[in-house]
LUMTOR-98272 format. One record per residue (C-alpha): residue number from 1; residue in one letter; z, y, x. Coordinates in pm, whole numbers, plus 50000, padded with zeros to 5 digits. Example, Ala and Ser with C-alpha at 12.3 -4.5 7.8 and 13.67 -1.06 7.14 Angstrom:
<atoms>
<atom 1,A,<50780,49550,51230>> <atom 2,S,<50714,49894,51367>> 
</atoms>
This chain:
<atoms>
<atom 1,M,<18239,09320,47246>> <atom 2,T,<18167,09560,47530>> <atom 3,L,<18249,09547,47894>> <atom 4,K,<18450,09865,47821>> <atom 5,N,<18636,09716,47510>> <atom 6,I,<18733,09388,47735>> <atom 7,F,<18827,09600,48024>> <atom 8,L,<19047,09841,47787>> <atom 9,S,<19239,09517,47664>> <atom 10,N,<19279,09375,48012>> <atom 11,P,<19215,09650,48292>> <atom 12,K,<19197,09393,48566>> <atom 13,C,<18912,09304,48791>> <atom 14,L,<18831,08927,48749>> <atom 15,E,<18668,08928,49134>> <atom 16,C,<19007,09028,49328>> <atom 17,G,<19262,09079,49081>> <atom 18,T,<19305,09448,49155>> <atom 19,I,<19470,09626,48817>> <atom 20,F,<19318,09982,48740>> <atom 21,S,<19457,10271,48578>> <atom 22,G,<19388,10627,48502>> <atom 23,N,<19510,10915,48302>> <atom 24,T,<19261,10823,48046>> <atom 25,N,<19091,10519,47925>> <atom 26,D,<18724,10664,48054>> <atom 27,G,<18929,10759,48400>> <atom 28,G,<19044,10389,48445>> <atom 29,Y,<18722,10222,48340>> <atom 30,L,<18509,10437,48586>> <atom 31,K,<18721,10369,48858>> <atom 32,F,<18671,09979,48774>> <atom 33,C,<18291,10034,48740>> <atom 34,N,<18287,10212,49092>> <atom 35,H,<18513,09924,49237>> <atom 36,I,<18301,09628,49121>> <atom 37,K,<17971,09818,49268>> <atom 38,N,<18117,09911,49594>> <atom 39,K,<18321,09618,49680>> <atom 40,H,<18164,09333,49532>> <atom 41,N,<17808,09451,49496>> <atom 42,L,<17788,09396,49129>> <atom 43,S,<17642,09588,48854>> <atom 44,N,<17807,09607,48525>> <atom 45,S,<17538,09370,48390>> <atom 46,D,<17570,09125,48677>> <atom 47,Y,<17967,09137,48631>> <atom 48,F,<17923,09068,48252>> <atom 49,L,<17690,08788,48291>> <atom 50,K,<17910,08626,48560>> <atom 51,H,<18254,08630,48378>> <atom 52,F,<18170,08676,47993>> <atom 53,M,<17852,08459,47952>> <atom 54,G,<17866,08206,48217>> <atom 55,N,<17575,08335,48398>> <atom 56,T,<17357,08278,48096>> <atom 57,K,<17093,08547,48042>> <atom 58,Q,<17044,08703,47708>> <atom 59,Y,<16697,08621,47563>> <atom 60,C,<16516,08771,47244>> <atom 61,L,<16647,08634,46921>> <atom 62,C,<16291,08647,46793>> <atom 63,G,<16180,08360,47030>> <atom 64,C,<15936,08570,47253>> <atom 65,G,<16138,08437,47566>> <atom 66,N,<16165,08799,47696>> <atom 67,E,<16518,08886,47828>> <atom 68,T,<16704,09172,47673>> <atom 69,K,<16844,09478,47848>> <atom 70,F,<17197,09551,47909>> <atom 71,F,<17270,09886,47748>> <atom 72,K,<17635,10061,47688>> <atom 73,G,<17838,09766,47804>> <atom 74,K,<17641,09470,47639>> <atom 75,F,<17330,09297,47599>> <atom 76,H,<17093,09385,47328>> <atom 77,K,<17007,09077,47068>> <atom 78,Y,<16644,09153,47083>> <atom 79,H,<16374,09256,47360>> <atom 80,S,<16242,09632,47281>> <atom 81,N,<16133,09633,46893>> <atom 82,H,<16101,09268,46832>> <atom 83,K,<16351,09282,46553>> <atom 84,N,<16067,09392,46332>> <atom 85,N,<15894,09058,46417>> <atom 86,V,<16162,08853,46284>> <atom 87,K,<16118,08760,45874>> <atom 88,P,<16435,08833,45684>> <atom 89,N,<16585,08510,45560>> <atom 90,T,<16695,08488,45199>> <atom 91,S,<17015,08606,45220>> <atom 92,T,<16898,08931,45417>> <atom 93,I,<16635,08966,45102>> <atom 94,N,<16919,08916,44875>> <atom 95,K,<17103,09188,45016>> <atom 96,I,<16821,09440,45023>> <atom 97,K,<16778,09347,44644>> <atom 98,K,<17134,09430,44584>> <atom 99,N,<17130,09747,44748>> <atom 100,A,<16842,09854,44578>> <atom 101,N,<17006,09794,44245>> <atom 102,E,<17332,09954,44364>> <atom 103,R,<17113,10275,44456>> <atom 104,G,<16962,10258,44126>> <atom 105,E,<17322,10220,43944>> <atom 106,I,<17462,10484,44130>> <atom 107,N,<17165,10746,44092>> <atom 108,N,<17208,10717,43731>> <atom 109,L,<17581,10771,43740>> <atom 110,I,<17530,11102,43939>> <atom 111,N,<17215,11271,43821>> <atom 112,R,<17428,11403,43529>> <atom 113,I,<17593,11625,43787>> <atom 114,G,<17282,11739,43947>> <atom 115,I,<17327,11528,44285>> <atom 116,N,<17126,11216,44408>> <atom 117,V,<17188,10919,44638>> <atom 118,E,<17052,11108,44948>> <atom 119,D,<17347,11359,44897>> <atom 120,I,<17606,11055,44882>> <atom 121,E,<17484,10924,45200>> <atom 122,K,<17456,11286,45380>> <atom 123,A,<17827,11304,45274>> <atom 124,Y,<17887,11005,45455>> <atom 125,Y,<17732,11091,45762>> <atom 126,D,<17929,11473,45739>> <atom 127,F,<18258,11283,45698>> <atom 128,M,<18203,11024,46010>> <atom 129,E,<18083,11320,46233>> <atom 130,L,<18410,11512,46150>> <atom 131,K,<18178,11794,46014>> <atom 132,K,<18376,11794,45657>> <atom 133,P,<18703,11644,45535>> <atom 134,M,<18730,11411,45238>> <atom 135,S,<18863,11673,44998>> <atom 136,K,<18574,11932,45096>> <atom 137,L,<18311,11688,45033>> <atom 138,S,<18457,11565,44716>> <atom 139,E,<18512,11938,44597>> <atom 140,E,<18136,11989,44694>> <atom 141,L,<17985,11675,44494>> <atom 142,F,<18226,11708,44194>> <atom 143,I,<18338,11359,44268>> <atom 144,D,<18681,11193,44276>> <atom 145,F,<18730,11107,44673>> <atom 146,R,<18821,10736,44549>> <atom 147,T,<18481,10714,44342>> <atom 148,L,<18302,10878,44663>> <atom 149,K,<18445,10598,44882>> <atom 150,S,<18340,10327,44622>> <atom 151,Y,<17990,10460,44632>> <atom 152,W,<17983,10438,45011>> <atom 153,F,<18110,10101,44990>> <atom 154,K,<17835,10000,44764>> <atom 155,L,<17574,10155,44941>> <atom 156,G,<17667,09953,45273>> <atom 157,L,<17756,10232,45458>> <atom 158,I,<18099,10102,45519>> <atom 159,E,<18081,09770,45630>> <atom 160,N,<18420,09747,45796>> <atom 161,K,<18757,09859,45578>> <atom 162,E,<18988,09828,45850>> <atom 163,T,<18757,10023,46097>> <atom 164,F,<18703,10278,45819>> <atom 165,K,<19072,10306,45742>> <atom 166,R,<19130,10375,46121>> <atom 167,F,<18876,10664,46125>> <atom 168,T,<19018,10843,45814>> <atom 169,L,<19350,10881,45993>> <atom 170,K,<19148,11017,46282>> <atom 171,S,<18988,11238,46002>> <atom 172,K,<19313,11338,45909>> <atom 173,S,<19446,11444,46230>> <atom 174,K,<19147,11659,46286>> <atom 175,W,<19197,11860,45977>> <atom 176,L,<19577,11820,45928>> <atom 177,N,<19623,12193,46053>> <atom 178,S,<19269,12343,45948>> <atom 179,I,<19272,12629,45733>> <atom 180,N,<19014,12734,45489>> <atom 181,K,<19082,13095,45460>> <atom 182,P,<18975,13262,45098>> <atom 183,N,<18721,13568,45078>> <atom 184,D,<18845,13903,45165>> <atom 185,N,<18920,14006,44832>> <atom 186,I,<19166,13747,44798>> <atom 187,V,<19318,13826,45128>> <atom 188,L,<19363,14149,45026>> <atom 189,L,<19528,14083,44713>> <atom 190,L,<19774,13846,44864>> <atom 191,K,<19844,14128,45102>> <atom 192,E,<19894,14363,44825>> <atom 193,N,<20114,14143,44628>> <atom 194,I,<20328,13974,44869>> <atom 195,H,<20632,14227,44732>> <atom 196,I,<20606,14046,44385>> <atom 197,V,<20646,13704,44566>> <atom 198,K,<20943,13871,44737>> <atom 199,T,<21078,13987,44408>> <atom 200,Y,<21015,13655,44225>> <atom 201,L,<21224,13475,44474>> <atom 202,N,<21528,13671,44470>> <atom 203,D,<21593,13551,44145>> <atom 204,K,<21498,13148,44229>> <atom 205,K,<21671,12842,44403>> <atom 206,I,<21367,12678,44444>> <atom 207,V,<20972,12760,44394>> <atom 208,T,<20678,12576,44445>> <atom 209,F,<20315,12659,44582>> <atom 210,D,<20169,12600,44225>> <atom 211,D,<20435,12835,44100>> <atom 212,I,<20367,13122,44336>> <atom 213,L,<19963,13071,44245>> <atom 214,S,<20052,13109,43886>> <atom 215,L,<20219,13423,43942>> <atom 216,L,<19961,13586,44174>> <atom 217,G,<19682,13453,43942>> <atom 218,V,<19470,13307,44238>> <atom 219,K,<19350,12992,44371>> <atom 220,V,<19354,12931,44751>> <atom 221,D,<19392,12645,45016>> <atom 222,K,<19751,12576,45019>> <atom 223,N,<19746,12529,45407>> <atom 224,Y,<19640,12896,45394>> <atom 225,L,<19894,12975,45151>> <atom 226,S,<20162,12820,45376>> <atom 227,W,<20057,12971,45660>> <atom 228,F,<20046,13336,45494>> <atom 229,L,<20395,13319,45355>> <atom 230,K,<20541,13185,45687>> <atom 231,E,<20398,13498,45825>> <atom 232,N,<20485,13740,45567>> <atom 233,L,<20848,13628,45444>> <atom 234,N,<21185,13588,45609>> <atom 235,T,<21408,13285,45676>> <atom 236,T,<21579,13292,45351>> <atom 237,E,<21276,13343,45133>> <atom 238,I,<21082,13062,45312>> <atom 239,K,<21374,12792,45251>> <atom 240,K,<21335,12861,44864>> <atom 241,I,<20970,12746,44882>> <atom 242,K,<20921,12372,44816>> <atom 243,F,<20664,12198,45022>> <atom 244,I,<20652,12425,45302>> <atom 245,K,<20679,12169,45572>> <atom 246,Q,<20576,12112,45952>> <atom 247,S,<20248,11930,46017>> <atom 248,Q,<20340,11554,46127>> <atom 249,I,<20212,11658,46490>> <atom 250,E,<20507,11976,46484>> <atom 251,I,<20719,11721,46338>> <atom 252,N,<20651,11465,46631>> <atom 253,F,<20656,11740,46886>> <atom 254,L,<21004,11835,46782>> <atom 255,N,<21135,11504,46796>> <atom 256,V,<21007,11470,47164>> <atom 257,L,<21145,11816,47253>> <atom 258,K,<21483,11675,47113>> <atom 259,F,<21424,11367,47315>> <atom 260,Y,<21448,11537,47641>> <atom 261,F,<21652,11864,47596>> <atom 262,G,<21887,11770,47307>> <atom 263,N,<22053,12040,47096>> <atom 264,S,<21893,12310,47294>> <atom 265,V,<21602,12280,47083>> <atom 266,L,<21577,12468,46744>> <atom 267,G,<21266,12431,46528>> <atom 268,S,<21131,12733,46311>> <atom 269,F,<21313,13052,46484>> <atom 270,E,<21274,13386,46330>> <atom 271,L,<21234,13683,46554>> <atom 272,N,<21159,14032,46430>> <atom 273,G,<21011,13899,46093>> <atom 274,K,<20791,13623,46258>> <atom 275,I,<20851,13256,46258>> <atom 276,F,<20815,13097,46591>> <atom 277,D,<20753,12672,46609>> <atom 278,Y,<21052,12601,46826>> <atom 279,K,<21302,12792,47035>> <atom 280,L,<21454,12617,47369>> <atom 281,G,<21770,12715,47504>> <atom 282,K,<21849,13120,47496>> <atom 283,K,<21503,13254,47636>> <atom 284,I,<21220,13014,47559>> <atom 285,L,<21009,13027,47264>> <atom 286,I,<20746,12748,47194>> <atom 287,E,<20427,12788,46981>> <atom 288,L,<20205,12487,46921>> <atom 289,D,<19857,12597,46874>> <atom 290,G,<19581,12397,46704>> <atom 291,G,<19234,12440,46819>> <atom 292,Y,<19092,12473,46492>> <atom 293,W,<19367,12671,46314>> <atom 294,H,<19416,12944,46618>> <atom 295,S,<19048,13033,46647>> <atom 296,K,<19054,13197,46315>> <atom 297,E,<19048,13594,46328>> <atom 298,D,<19368,13657,46132>> <atom 299,V,<19574,13380,46346>> <atom 300,I,<19433,13529,46686>> <atom 301,K,<19602,13859,46574>> <atom 302,N,<19900,13726,46453>> <atom 303,D,<19927,13548,46775>> <atom 304,L,<19913,13873,46976>> <atom 305,I,<20171,14026,46773>> <atom 306,K,<20415,13742,46844>> <atom 307,N,<20319,13766,47190>> <atom 308,N,<20416,14102,47204>> <atom 309,I,<20733,14043,46986>> <atom 310,A,<20869,13774,47246>> <atom 311,K,<20818,13999,47530>> <atom 312,E,<20982,14279,47404>> <atom 313,C,<21301,14104,47333>> <atom 314,G,<21317,13958,47638>> <atom 315,F,<21193,13586,47558>> <atom 316,I,<20940,13341,47745>> <atom 317,L,<20662,13234,47506>> <atom 318,I,<20475,12935,47613>> <atom 319,R,<20171,12799,47414>> <atom 320,I,<20087,12449,47403>> <atom 321,S,<19768,12343,47227>> <atom 322,D,<19757,12002,47000>> <atom 323,K,<19580,11807,47267>> <atom 324,E,<19842,11846,47539>> <atom 325,V,<20134,11719,47324>> <atom 326,K,<20068,11396,47426>> <atom 327,N,<20085,11465,47776>> <atom 328,L,<20429,11438,47936>> <atom 329,E,<20323,11660,48236>> <atom 330,F,<20386,11941,47980>> <atom 331,I,<20727,11822,47944>> <atom 332,N,<20783,11835,48319>> <atom 333,K,<20669,12169,48356>> <atom 334,L,<20876,12262,48073>> <atom 335,K,<21197,12113,48223>> <atom 336,K,<21126,12293,48520>> <atom 337,I,<21114,12637,48358>> <atom 338,Y,<21414,12548,48158>> <atom 339,D,<21613,12473,48467>> <atom 340,E,<21522,12789,48656>> <atom 341,I,<21627,13003,48364>> <atom 342,K,<21925,12794,48290>> 
</atoms>
């Protein structure tokens, strides 16, 4: 447990009882560190020793007698590289042998598809560094994502299931609104054949993504297809397509808007052939922009078109990033604009 983690669970100075707060966790912790240094003349390590270690210093576990360093909110277990001086016990040796056996078994299973254990390990670090989503890794390695996770467990890369589960949710939130644009030929084909989709929808009540992909004879990312259809179909046509949904963050923000503005809020408002995320009152349009999604070239062009449409029709268009939706300060600004127009 680090000093920061302890502070976040109880943001209080144990010297004088001062309680700290900030706009962010880091802000509150920074205030706390400055406080104990300037007011109580204590370093982070001195404070940690006094209140959580009974002033008992941490010595190297190898038995050399050297004190260990305080780093990133906690004391090291070993001095310098002395961990290498400690002979592994029986359980550690057995763990090493088991890991070697697991690597051998996994290698035998995956060699047939032209990959090795190093590829599995690289995939893990790409996932944990948020470079690629699980679905993309599974596709690249030709391995079902459940099997891929089981390999990570066997290799000892995943040590705590609950921690990994929480990180998986974080990964999903990053990639939830990501758009994997197909190559230019597929994009051109979609644009040239959108009239086929429109004609097809005229004779149907409910249509799925798979129906549309089968009709066009292409395979594209469904997030991209969802965006493409929303931008090229009218509201009546869109309502016939099953599984075109708002993302969870869009749904959550709609609920926030309804909490503060009630029936004045409308989700998914059509104007001159374009669908805007929300309409507030009579003159305000709101677009929720994901940082990753709205950095794409096609999306940037479409955003400019929406900006012009809103302006020409006498609307105020407000754009909010997916990072700002959790900040109530934005709601206060929005209420001010709403009240002025109202």
